[in-house]
N, C-alpha and C positions, 0 to 999 in steps of 0.2 A: 509069329510071324503074328502081330498083333497090333493096330495101327487106332486106337479109338478115340483118336482126337481127347486125348489125356490135358489135360489144364495144368499148368503153370503156378502157385504164385508165390511170394514172396515176403516176409509177416505181415499177410494179408488184401495182401498187391497184387491179382491176373501180374504174366509181364509176359511182355509176345516174344519167342522164341526167336533170329531168328542167327541165316547165318554171315560172316563178314559183308556178303553182300546183297541184303537185306530184306533175301529170299526165306517163309518165316520154316521154320523143322517145327521138329515134334517127337517128342518122348512116346517109347513102344513099347514094348511086352515080346519077350521070349517065353518060353510055361516059367511065366507069372517075375521071372526078374525083369523090373520095370530101369528102362536106359536113357540116356538122358544123354543132350547132346553138351557137354564138355564146355563147349568154346562159345554156344549158346546165354548156357548157365555161370558160365561166370564173368559173364559180361554183367547179368544181373542181381548177380549179388557184388557190384563194381570190381572183381579182380582182374586182373593184366592174365592172358594168361601165348602162351608161346608153344616150339614146337623142342627141343634140341635132337635134331637126328642124329649127333653119336655118339647120346646113350637110350634110342627110344624116347624121351620119355618128355610128358602132357607137364610143365612145369606151368600151373598157376603161382601170384604175386598180388601180395597191395601194394599199395603208396606208392603204385609209380615208379616201381622197378621192378625193369626185368632181369633176370638170369645171364650171368657173363657168358655165352658161347651156346646162345637162343637165336633163334631164329622165327619169327610172328606163323603164325598159322595161322593154316582154312579147317582147320579139322573141328567139325562140328560137333 
């Protein structure tokens, strides 16, 4: 597990990744694979993020809509 102060940019602009409480979150790598906090990245891209517990699915949507059967996620 490697936290190396990775930064994320969207369209050339650095974004500050935070969880749903405003706490900083950080990408990390394991065995040369990068892992990103899905809720933070989704918000940075202007997407809604929800968790469908019935199907164990992270649901990303655009345009202000959320799929039925979803609830807000605390997944970061």
